[in-house]
C-alpha positions as CSV (number, residue, x, y, z in Angstrom):
1,M,33.2,-55.7,12.2
2,F,35.8,-54.6,9.8
3,E,38.2,-57.4,11.0
4,W,35.3,-59.9,10.6
5,L,34.8,-58.7,7.1
6,A,38.4,-59.1,6.2
7,D,38.5,-62.6,7.9
8,K,35.5,-63.7,5.8
9,L,36.8,-62.4,2.5
10,I,40.5,-63.1,2.7
11,Y,40.8,-66.1,5.1
12,D,37.5,-68.0,4.7
13,L,36.6,-67.3,1.0
14,A,40.0,-66.8,-0.5
15,G,41.9,-69.2,1.7
16,L,45.0,-66.9,2.0
17,Q,45.6,-67.3,5.7
18,G,49.3,-67.8,6.7
19,S,50.8,-66.2,3.6
20,A,52.5,-62.8,3.2
21,F,50.0,-61.9,0.5
22,G,47.1,-63.0,2.7
23,E,48.3,-60.8,5.6
24,A,48.7,-57.8,3.3
25,A,45.3,-58.4,1.7
26,H,43.7,-58.8,5.1
27,F,45.2,-55.5,6.3
28,F,44.0,-53.8,3.1
29,V,40.4,-54.9,3.3
30,M,40.1,-54.2,7.0
31,D,41.6,-50.7,6.9
32,V,39.9,-49.6,3.6
33,S,36.5,-50.6,4.8
34,K,37.1,-49.0,8.3
35,I,38.4,-45.7,7.0
36,L,35.9,-45.2,4.2
37,F,33.0,-46.0,6.6
38,L,34.3,-43.6,9.2
39,L,35.0,-41.0,6.5
40,T,31.4,-41.2,5.2
41,L,29.8,-41.2,8.7
42,V,31.9,-38.3,10.2
43,I,31.8,-36.1,7.1
44,Y,28.0,-36.5,6.9
45,V,27.5,-35.7,10.6
46,M,29.8,-32.7,10.5
47,G,28.2,-31.6,7.2
48,L,24.8,-31.4,9.0
49,L,26.3,-29.2,11.7
50,R,28.3,-27.1,9.3
51,A,25.6,-26.7,6.7
52,L,25.7,-22.9,6.9
53,L,29.5,-22.6,7.1
54,R,31.4,-21.5,4.0
55,P,35.0,-20.5,3.6
56,E,33.9,-16.9,3.4
57,R,32.4,-17.2,6.9
58,V,35.6,-18.7,8.2
59,R,37.5,-15.5,7.4
60,E,34.6,-13.3,8.5
61,F,34.6,-15.0,11.9
62,I,38.2,-13.9,12.7
63,R,38.0,-10.5,11.1
64,N,38.7,-7.5,13.4
65,R,39.6,-9.5,16.5
66,G,42.6,-9.1,18.7
67,N,45.9,-10.5,17.4
68,L,46.4,-13.2,20.0
69,S,42.7,-14.3,20.0
70,S,42.6,-14.3,16.2
71,R,45.6,-16.6,16.2
72,F,43.9,-19.1,18.5
73,M,40.7,-18.8,16.4
74,A,42.6,-19.4,13.2
75,V,44.4,-22.4,14.5
76,G,41.1,-23.8,16.0
77,L,39.2,-23.2,12.8
78,G,42.0,-24.8,10.8
79,A,41.6,-27.9,13.0
80,V,37.9,-28.2,12.4
81,T,37.6,-27.3,8.7
82,P,38.2,-30.1,6.2
83,F,40.5,-28.2,3.8
84,C,43.5,-30.1,2.4
85,S,46.8,-28.3,1.8
86,C,45.9,-27.3,-1.7
87,S,42.3,-26.2,-1.0
88,S,43.6,-24.1,1.9
89,V,45.7,-21.9,-0.4
90,P,42.8,-20.1,-2.0
91,L,41.7,-19.0,1.5
92,F,45.1,-17.4,1.8
93,I,44.1,-14.7,-0.7
94,G,40.7,-14.2,1.0
95,F,42.3,-13.8,4.4
96,V,44.8,-11.3,3.1
97,E,42.1,-9.3,1.4
98,A,40.0,-9.3,4.5
99,G,42.8,-7.5,6.4
100,I,43.6,-10.5,8.7
101,P,47.3,-10.3,9.8
102,L,49.6,-12.5,7.7
103,G,50.9,-14.4,10.7
104,V,47.3,-15.4,11.6
105,T,46.7,-16.5,8.0
106,I,49.8,-18.6,8.0
107,S,48.7,-20.3,11.3
108,F,45.5,-21.3,9.6
109,L,47.4,-22.5,6.5
110,I,49.5,-24.8,8.6
111,A,46.7,-26.2,10.8
112,S,44.0,-26.8,8.2
113,P,45.6,-29.6,6.2
114,M,47.3,-31.2,9.2
115,I,44.4,-31.6,11.6
116,N,40.6,-32.0,11.1
117,E,37.8,-33.9,12.8
118,V,37.8,-36.7,10.2
119,A,41.5,-37.4,10.6
120,V,41.1,-37.3,14.4
121,V,38.3,-39.9,14.5
122,V,40.1,-42.2,12.0
123,L,43.5,-41.8,13.7
124,A,42.0,-42.5,17.1
125,S,40.2,-45.7,15.8
126,V,43.3,-47.0,14.0
127,I,46.1,-46.0,16.3
128,G,44.5,-45.0,19.6
129,W,43.5,-41.9,21.5
130,K,46.9,-41.4,23.2
131,T,48.8,-41.0,19.9
132,T,45.9,-38.9,18.5
133,V,46.0,-36.4,21.4
134,I,49.8,-36.1,21.0
135,Y,49.5,-35.5,17.2
136,V,46.8,-32.9,17.6
137,A,48.5,-31.1,20.4
138,T,51.8,-30.9,18.6
139,G,50.1,-30.0,15.3
140,L,48.3,-27.1,16.9
141,S,51.4,-25.9,18.6
142,V,53.4,-26.0,15.4
143,A,50.7,-24.0,13.6
144,L,50.6,-21.3,16.4
145,V,54.3,-21.0,16.8
146,G,54.9,-21.2,13.0
147,G,52.7,-18.2,12.5
148,F,54.5,-16.1,15.1
149,V,57.9,-17.0,13.7
150,M,56.9,-16.3,10.1
151,E,55.5,-12.9,11.1
152,W,58.8,-12.0,12.8
153,F,60.5,-12.1,9.4
154,K,57.9,-9.5,8.0
155,P,56.8,-11.8,5.1
156,Q,54.4,-9.2,3.7
157,R,57.2,-8.1,1.4
158,W,57.3,-11.5,-0.2
159,V,53.6,-11.7,-1.1
160,E,52.9,-11.1,-4.7
161,D,51.7,-7.6,-5.5
162,Y,48.5,-8.7,-7.2
163,V,47.3,-10.5,-4.0
164,W,47.2,-7.2,-2.1
165,Q,45.3,-5.6,-5.0
166,I,42.5,-8.2,-5.1
167,H,39.2,-6.9,-3.9
168,M,36.8,-9.7,-3.4
169,G,34.3,-7.6,-1.5
170,E,32.0,-8.7,1.2
171,A,30.7,-12.3,1.1
172,A,27.5,-12.4,-0.8
173,K,24.5,-12.3,1.5
174,I,22.6,-15.2,0.2
175,E,19.5,-16.4,2.0
176,K,20.2,-20.1,2.8
177,D,17.6,-22.8,3.2
178,K,17.9,-23.9,6.8
179,S,15.5,-26.9,6.6
180,L,16.6,-30.3,7.6
181,R,16.3,-31.5,4.0
182,A,18.6,-28.8,2.9
183,R,21.1,-29.7,5.6
184,H,20.9,-33.3,4.6
185,D,21.5,-32.5,0.9
186,F,24.5,-30.3,1.9
187,A,25.9,-33.1,4.1
188,V,25.5,-35.7,1.3
189,S,27.2,-33.3,-1.2
190,E,30.1,-32.9,1.4
191,V,30.4,-36.7,1.6
192,K,30.5,-37.0,-2.2
193,Q,33.0,-34.1,-2.6
194,I,35.4,-34.9,0.2
195,V,35.3,-38.7,-0.1
196,G,35.5,-38.4,-3.8
197,R,38.7,-36.3,-3.4
198,I,40.3,-38.5,-0.7
199,W,39.4,-42.1,-1.5
200,K,42.3,-42.6,-3.9
201,F,44.8,-41.4,-1.3
202,V,43.2,-43.8,1.2
203,L,43.7,-46.7,-1.2
204,I,47.3,-45.6,-1.9
205,G,48.0,-45.1,1.8
206,V,46.5,-48.4,2.8
207,G,48.2,-50.1,-0.1
208,V,51.6,-49.0,1.0
209,G,50.7,-49.9,4.5
210,S,49.6,-53.4,3.4
211,V,52.9,-54.0,1.6
212,L,54.8,-52.9,4.7
213,H,52.6,-55.0,6.9
214,G,52.8,-58.2,4.8
215,Y,56.2,-58.2,3.2
216,V,58.7,-55.9,5.0
217,P,60.3,-57.5,8.0
218,K,60.0,-55.7,11.3
219,D,63.8,-55.7,11.9
220,L,64.4,-54.0,8.5
221,I,62.0,-51.1,9.2
222,V,63.4,-50.6,12.7
223,S,66.9,-50.6,11.4
224,L,66.0,-48.0,8.7
225,A,64.4,-45.9,11.3
226,G,67.8,-45.7,13.0
227,G,66.4,-46.3,16.5
228,G,64.9,-42.8,16.6
229,S,68.1,-40.9,15.8
230,V,68.0,-37.3,14.7
231,G,69.2,-38.5,11.2
232,S,66.2,-40.8,10.9
233,V,63.8,-38.1,11.8
234,I,65.3,-35.8,9.2
235,V,65.1,-38.5,6.6
236,A,61.4,-39.1,7.5
237,V,60.6,-35.4,7.0
238,L,62.5,-35.3,3.7
239,I,60.7,-38.4,2.4
240,G,57.3,-36.9,3.5
241,I,57.7,-33.5,1.7
242,P,57.4,-34.7,-1.9
243,L,54.5,-36.9,-1.1
244,Y,50.9,-35.7,-1.3
245,S,48.1,-37.1,0.8
246,D,45.2,-36.0,3.0
247,A,45.9,-36.4,6.7
248,V,43.5,-39.4,6.6
249,G,45.4,-41.1,3.7
250,I,48.7,-41.2,5.6
251,I,47.2,-42.9,8.7
252,P,47.4,-46.5,7.5
253,I,51.1,-46.1,6.8
254,A,51.7,-44.5,10.2
255,E,49.8,-47.5,11.8
256,V,52.1,-50.0,10.2
257,L,55.2,-48.0,11.0
258,L,54.2,-47.9,14.7
259,Q,53.4,-51.7,14.6
260,K,56.8,-52.4,13.1
261,G,58.5,-50.6,16.0
262,V,59.4,-47.2,14.4
263,P,59.5,-44.6,17.2
264,L,56.5,-42.4,17.7
265,G,58.4,-39.1,17.1
266,T,59.7,-40.3,13.7
267,V,56.2,-41.3,12.7
268,L,54.7,-38.0,13.9
269,A,57.3,-36.0,11.9
270,F,56.6,-38.0,8.8
271,M,52.8,-37.6,9.1
272,M,53.1,-33.8,9.6
273,A,55.5,-33.4,6.6
274,V,53.2,-35.3,4.3
275,A,50.1,-33.4,5.4
276,A,51.4,-29.8,5.7
277,L,54.5,-29.7,3.4
278,S,53.1,-31.4,0.2
279,L,54.8,-30.5,-3.1
280,P,51.5,-29.6,-4.8
281,E,50.8,-27.1,-2.0
282,M,54.2,-25.5,-2.5
283,I,53.5,-25.2,-6.3
284,I,50.2,-23.6,-5.7
285,L,51.4,-21.4,-2.9
286,R,54.2,-20.1,-5.2
287,K,51.5,-18.5,-7.3
288,V,50.7,-16.0,-4.5
289,V,54.0,-15.6,-2.7
290,K,57.7,-15.2,-3.7
291,W,60.5,-17.7,-3.3
292,P,61.9,-16.3,0.0
293,F,58.4,-16.7,1.6
294,L,58.1,-20.2,0.3
295,G,61.6,-21.2,1.4
296,L,61.1,-19.7,4.9
297,F,57.7,-21.3,5.2
298,A,59.0,-24.8,4.2
299,G,62.1,-24.4,6.3
300,I,60.3,-23.4,9.5
301,L,57.9,-26.3,9.2
302,A,60.6,-28.8,8.4
303,V,62.7,-27.7,11.5
304,A,59.5,-27.8,13.6
305,F,58.6,-31.3,12.5
306,I,62.2,-32.5,13.1
307,F,62.1,-30.9,16.6
308,V,58.8,-32.7,17.3
309,G,60.2,-36.0,16.1
310,V,63.4,-35.7,18.2
311,L,61.5,-34.5,21.3
312,F,59.1,-37.4,21.3
313,N,61.7,-40.0,20.5
314,S,63.7,-38.7,23.5
315,L,60.7,-39.2,25.6
316,R,60.2,-42.8,24.7
317,G,59.2,-44.9,27.6
318,L,57.7,-41.9,29.4
319,I,54.6,-41.5,27.2
């Protein structure tokens, strides 16, 4: 129905069929309408189910559990909670204060912005389930292994002193209205808040994808991608780091890159870098950790993303 809408608006009404601008505009209308519709629907449904879930309950859920089980829980919770990279940072303080191991906290910090149920649904509808499963599996693996590697370096010494001294106390025991109306109101507020925060990144992401789709020749993009070489994956990660987008906002660009023939591994590395290594997150994270922690965190993720890219590029034709 989204393609039908784009056909009617761009081809039938505007008469732009056959032109580069028309192709770009058609892509823009189709993807913006599709992504915003899915965002609204999925966030509302998950809001109904998650009406009683708050960030405080996320940390309480994994408090006082075994090291290994808490890591899997942290990664799993990161994948189903819609926190972007910047909004995940405040939870860092809460997790530390709750006595949760720092490696577990770091695993959550990696997984949360990179994977969530909204991004999974949108990614699957735009690119397909095969690519989505690969993205989710590698993202969860990076989060789990990244936490282990970071903890091996004993990063506690690089957390700012004031973070250890914060005493937020137990989460307030507030009696919550469990009625359907209350859940509906919560779900609507979730839609307003999250879509309100994401929509501009969707427009930017789809806009960039539209330009690539309509104006940039396929051969040029493929040549810039370097045929999936290690160098091209490194460049993709470096380009992704200064960018800031929700995982959903980067999907339209990834879609076009794949359509243009850019290898899957290069696209995956780029998506992960944008979602989990954003410059705003690094700036906010610097407020609670010292430079060695920040450098190690960014370095481990960058190396992991490059490894993922090179691995899947080498498996081209087999997956």
